[in-house]
N, C-alpha and C positions, 0 to 999 in steps of 0.2 A: 195358599200363598201364590200370588200371581206375578211377583216380581222376580227378576233374574238376580242371583247372588253374584255380585261383582268382586268380592274379596279374593277368590282364587285367581281370577283374571289379573287383578292388580298385583298379586304376589308373583305370578309368573313374569309379568312385565318388569317388575323391579329386579328380579333375579337376572333377566336378560340384559337389563340396563347395566347392572353391576359387572356382568361378564364382559360386555362390550367396553366398559370404561377401563377394566383391568387389561384387556388384550390390545386395545388400540395403541398404547405407547410402545408395545413390543413389536409391532409390525414395522419393518424397515421399508422406507420408500424405495421404489425401483429407480435405477439410473438409466438415462437415455444416452446412447452413444451417438453424438452429433458429428457430422462431417466437419473437417477442419479445412481452412483455406490453404491453398498452395499445393494440393495433391492432384491437381488436374493435369491432363495430358497437354500436348502442344496446343497453342492458340489456334483457333480456326482461322482460315484465310479471310473470312468475311463474317461480320456480325450484322444480322438484320434486326432492326428495332421496330417493335409494334407499339405505337404510342396511343394510349387511350386518354382522350381529353376529358375535361370536366363535364361536357355535355354528351359524353359517351361516343364521340366521333373517333374514328380510327384512322391512323396514318401508318403506312409501312415505309420504313426508311432504311436505305442501305448507304454505303459510302458515297455513291454517285447520284442517287436519285431518291425522291420522296413521292409517294403515291397515296391518295386518299383511298379508303376502303370501307366496306361494311362488315359486320360480324359474319355474315354468310359467305363473303368472298375473301376473307382474310387468309384462309388456308391456301387458296389458289394464288393470291398475290405473293405470298411468301415463297411458294413453290417456284413461281416464275423468277423471283429474285435469286433463289438458290440455283436455278439452272444457269443464270448469267454469272454465277460466282466462278472464280478461277479454279481449275481442278486441283485436287489435293495431290500431294507427292505420291509416287507409286509405292505400293506395298513391298515388303522385302521379297516376296515371291515373284515380283515382276508385274503383277496385275495393276492396272491403273487405279489410283485411289479415287474414292467418291468425294464429291464436294459436299461436306457435311457442315454447312454454315450453321452457326449457333443463332438462335432466335431469342431475343430479350424483350420481355413485355414491360413497358414503362407506363404506369398508370398514375393519374393524379390521386392524391390521398382522399379526395372527396368522392371518387368513383365507387359505385357499389361493388362489393366483392363478387357478386353474382355475374357482373359484366366481365370481370377478369377471368373468372372460371369458364364462362362461355367462350371467350377468346382462346383459352388454353384447350378447351374441348374441340373447337373447330380446327386448331392446329394439329392436335393429335389425330383427328379423323382424316386430315389431309396427309398424314404420314410424316409429319415433321418430328425428327428424333430428339433434337437438343433444344429444350425450351427452358428459359430461366426468367427470374423476376429481378427487375432493377430496383435497388433500394438506395436511399440517400442516408449516409451516416450522420448521426446527430453531432453538432459541433461540441 
């Protein structure tokens, strides 16, 4: 007899199928603890906005100026704008506070996700601490 007997294989697979069908409803889905709005610290003295256009051009915008940038130079442009930010209030122990301006990335919805991640990576490599994403709430 030169053929493989498939009956034991089919029996084992049917038993495994029944086991998975019985145990699947018993598994409880895990819950995710998402952060809630309103638990942030004090507002930063300045918010720097990195705008990613439809054609993947970048602009770095602060309260008083807007400057075009490239993906490779966005970290340096943000650091320069952070340096020009007003200093933060002194800490309780008397040491001067650091200017920790928040950076918000605003990208057009047609921009590739990869481009936004590259911008975030360049900001992280430049040492920018606070980076967020801007979203528009649906009406």
